[in-house]
C-alpha positions in Angstrom: 15.0 -25.6 9.0 15.1 -22.6 11.3 12.5 -21.7 13.9 12.4 -18.2 12.6 10.6 -19.5 9.5 7.7 -20.7 11.6 7.5 -17.4 13.3 7.5 -15.6 10.0 4.7 -17.7 8.7 2.7 -17.2 11.9 3.3 -13.4 11.7 2.1 -13.4 8.1 -0.9 -15.4 9.0 -1.9 -13.0 11.8 -1.4 -9.9 9.7 -3.5 -11.4 6.8 -6.3 -12.5 9.1 -6.5 -9.1 10.8 -6.5 -7.4 7.3 -9.1 -9.9 6.1 -11.4 -9.2 9.1 -11.1 -5.4 8.7 -11.7 -5.5 5.0 -14.6 -7.9 5.3 -16.3 -5.8 8.0 -16.0 -2.7 5.9 -17.8 -4.4 3.0 -14.7 -5.0 0.8 -14.9 -8.7 0.4 -13.0 -8.8 -2.9 -10.0 -7.0 -1.4 -10.2 -9.3 1.6 -10.0 -12.3 -0.6 -7.1 -10.9 -2.6 -5.3 -10.1 0.6 -5.7 -13.7 1.7 -4.5 -15.0 -1.6 -1.5 -12.7 -1.5 -0.6 -14.0 2.0 -1.0 -17.6 0.8 1.3 -17.0 -2.2 4.0 -15.3 0.0 3.9 -18.3 2.4 4.0 -20.8 -0.4 7.0 -19.1 -1.9 8.8 -19.3 1.4 8.0 -23.0 1.7 9.0 -23.7 -1.9 12.4 -22.1 -1.2 12.9 -24.4 1.8 11.9 -27.5 -0.2 14.4 -26.6 -2.9 17.1 -26.3 -0.3 16.1 -29.7 1.1 16.3 -31.3 -2.4 19.7 -29.8 -3.0 20.9 -31.0 0.4 19.7 -34.5 -0.3 21.3 -34.4 -3.7 24.6 -33.3 -2.2 24.3 -35.9 0.6 23.8 -38.8 -1.7 26.2 -37.4 -4.3 23.7 -37.6 -7.1 
C-alpha cells in the first residue's frame, strides 16, 4: 500500500466536507447528502481495488 492512497482519501474527505458545509448552509441538504454519498462511494471503490490487489497477492504468494 502506498502512502499516496492515504493522501488521496484525505483530500477527498476534505473536499467532500467543505462541499457538504457549503451546500448545507445554503439550504440544499439533499445535494449535501448526495455529495457525501458520492465521496463515500469513490473512497470505497479505491479501497475495494486495494483489497482485490491484496487478495491476488496472497493467492500468488501461497500459489493457490
